[in-house]
C-alpha positions as CSV (number, residue, x, y, z in Angstrom):
1,M,13.5,13.7,5.4
2,P,16.1,11.8,3.1
3,A,14.8,10.8,0.1
4,S,15.0,6.9,-1.2
5,P,16.9,6.6,-4.1
6,L,14.0,4.4,-5.3
7,A,11.6,7.5,-5.5
8,L,13.9,9.3,-7.8
9,M,13.5,6.8,-10.9
10,D,11.5,7.4,-13.8
11,D,7.5,7.5,-12.3
12,N,6.6,4.6,-14.6
13,S,9.0,2.3,-12.9
14,P,8.0,0.1,-9.9
15,E,11.1,1.5,-7.9
16,A,9.6,4.8,-8.3
17,W,6.3,3.6,-6.7
18,L,7.8,1.9,-4.2
19,G,10.1,4.9,-3.4
20,N,6.7,6.9,-3.4
21,F,5.3,4.5,-0.6
22,L,8.6,4.4,1.5
23,A,8.3,8.3,1.6
24,I,4.7,8.3,2.4
25,L,5.5,6.0,5.2
26,E,8.8,8.3,6.3
27,V,11.1,5.2,6.0
28,A,12.6,6.4,2.5
29,G,15.8,6.9,4.1
30,S,16.2,3.3,5.2
31,A,15.9,1.9,1.7
32,R,19.4,1.1,0.8
33,F,18.9,-0.4,-2.6
34,S,17.6,1.2,-6.1
35,T,16.2,-1.8,-7.2
36,I,13.1,-4.0,-6.1
37,A,15.3,-7.0,-6.4
38,G,17.9,-5.4,-4.1
39,S,15.1,-4.0,-1.8
40,R,13.8,-7.5,-1.5
41,H,17.0,-8.4,0.5
42,D,17.0,-5.8,2.7
43,A,16.0,-7.5,6.0
44,T,15.9,-4.1,7.9
45,L,13.4,-2.6,5.5
46,M,11.2,-5.6,5.2
47,H,11.4,-5.9,9.0
48,R,10.2,-2.2,9.4
49,L,7.2,-2.9,6.7
50,D,6.0,-5.7,8.4
51,E,6.3,-3.8,12.0
52,I,4.2,-1.0,10.3
53,A,1.6,-3.2,8.8
54,E,1.0,-5.1,11.9
55,S,1.1,-2.3,14.5
56,S,-1.3,-0.3,12.3
57,R,-3.4,-3.5,11.4
58,L,-4.3,-3.6,15.2
59,H,-6.3,-0.4,14.9
60,E,-8.4,-1.8,12.0
61,P,-8.0,1.1,9.7
62,M,-9.6,-0.3,6.7
63,R,-12.9,0.6,8.3
64,L,-12.3,4.1,7.0
65,L,-12.6,2.8,3.4
66,D,-16.5,2.3,4.0
67,E,-17.5,5.7,3.2
68,G,-20.6,5.7,5.5
69,Y,-18.5,4.8,8.5
70,S,-15.7,7.4,7.8
71,Q,-18.5,10.1,7.3
72,N,-20.0,9.1,10.6
73,L,-16.4,9.0,12.4
74,K,-15.6,12.2,11.1
75,G,-18.7,13.9,12.1
76,Q,-18.8,12.5,15.8
77,N,-15.1,12.3,16.4
78,W,-12.7,14.3,14.2
79,G,-9.8,13.8,16.5
80,E,-10.2,9.7,16.1
81,W,-11.1,10.0,12.5
82,W,-7.9,11.9,11.8
83,R,-5.9,9.4,14.0
84,L,-7.3,6.5,12.0
85,E,-6.7,8.0,8.9
86,G,-3.0,8.1,9.6
87,E,-3.0,4.4,10.5
88,L,-5.0,3.7,7.3
89,G,-2.2,5.3,5.3
90,R,0.4,3.6,7.3
91,Y,-1.2,0.1,6.8
92,C,-2.2,0.3,3.1
93,Y,1.1,1.8,2.0
94,S,3.3,-0.8,4.0
95,V,1.1,-3.7,2.8
96,M,1.4,-2.3,-0.8
97,S,5.4,-1.9,-0.4
98,L,5.6,-5.5,0.9
99,N,3.6,-6.9,-2.2
100,L,5.7,-4.8,-4.6
101,L,8.5,-6.5,-2.8
102,G,7.4,-10.0,-3.6
103,R,5.7,-10.6,-0.2
104,H,2.5,-12.1,-0.7
105,V,0.4,-10.7,2.7
106,Y,-2.8,-9.2,3.1
107,R,-3.6,-9.7,-0.7
108,P,-7.5,-9.6,0.4
109,D,-7.0,-6.0,1.5
110,I,-5.4,-5.0,-1.6
111,A,-8.3,-5.9,-3.4
112,A,-10.6,-4.0,-0.7
113,M,-8.5,-1.0,-1.5
114,Y,-9.0,-1.3,-5.1
115,R,-12.9,-1.7,-5.0
116,Q,-13.3,1.1,-2.4
117,S,-14.3,4.8,-3.7
118,A,-13.6,6.6,-0.3
119,N,-10.0,7.1,-0.9
120,A,-9.1,7.9,-4.4
121,R,-5.3,8.1,-3.9
122,I,-5.4,4.4,-2.3
123,H,-7.6,3.4,-4.8
124,K,-5.5,4.7,-7.8
125,D,-2.0,3.2,-5.9
126,A,-3.9,-0.3,-5.1
127,H,-4.8,-0.4,-8.9
128,Y,-1.1,0.1,-9.7
129,V,0.0,-2.7,-7.4
130,L,-2.6,-4.9,-8.6
131,C,-1.5,-4.5,-12.3
132,R,2.0,-5.5,-11.2
133,L,0.9,-8.1,-9.4
134,L,-1.0,-9.5,-12.6
135,G,1.5,-8.7,-14.9
136,K,-0.7,-6.0,-16.8
137,S,-0.3,-2.7,-18.0
138,W,-1.1,0.3,-15.9
139,P,-3.2,2.3,-16.0
140,G,-5.0,0.9,-19.0
141,Y,-5.8,-2.5,-17.6
142,N,-9.2,-2.7,-15.8
143,V,-8.9,-5.3,-13.3
144,T,-11.5,-7.7,-13.2
145,E,-13.2,-9.5,-10.1
146,A,-11.7,-12.7,-11.6
147,D,-8.4,-10.9,-11.1
148,L,-9.0,-10.0,-7.4
149,S,-10.1,-13.4,-6.5
150,R,-6.8,-14.8,-8.1
151,V,-4.7,-12.5,-6.6
152,A,-6.3,-12.8,-3.0
153,A,-5.7,-16.5,-3.4
154,Q,-2.1,-16.1,-3.8
155,E,-1.7,-15.3,-0.1
156,S,1.0,-16.8,2.0
């Protein structure tokens, strides 16, 4: 799999975070720019991220962030849980990527990704994205409910 030039940056930079999200989504090779500003103008990348978010959203993957639901599904139908787990990753990382790129979409879901405790990686990554959206330092800033409400209200 080709690496995005974004992922090769300092791991504290937003470009590196975006590059890692694109690698998770297996679209890293389609990123042609090495900055957030440049990537915002990459119509192909933005279109692909929109497609991933929309197609994965149809499966309602955010249900897996409810720990009780997730554990119940995993026990009853492991195959369906595994499939939905993949859709959850695709949805979360496409939405977080779009928001890092300045698209104000699915903001209430980013708040839900942060509030949940079923998936520690998604929680951590949502924390980073929220800090970027709020202009706060990561990881030291503790996002408040008021912050989450403000971010969710910025949905376009």
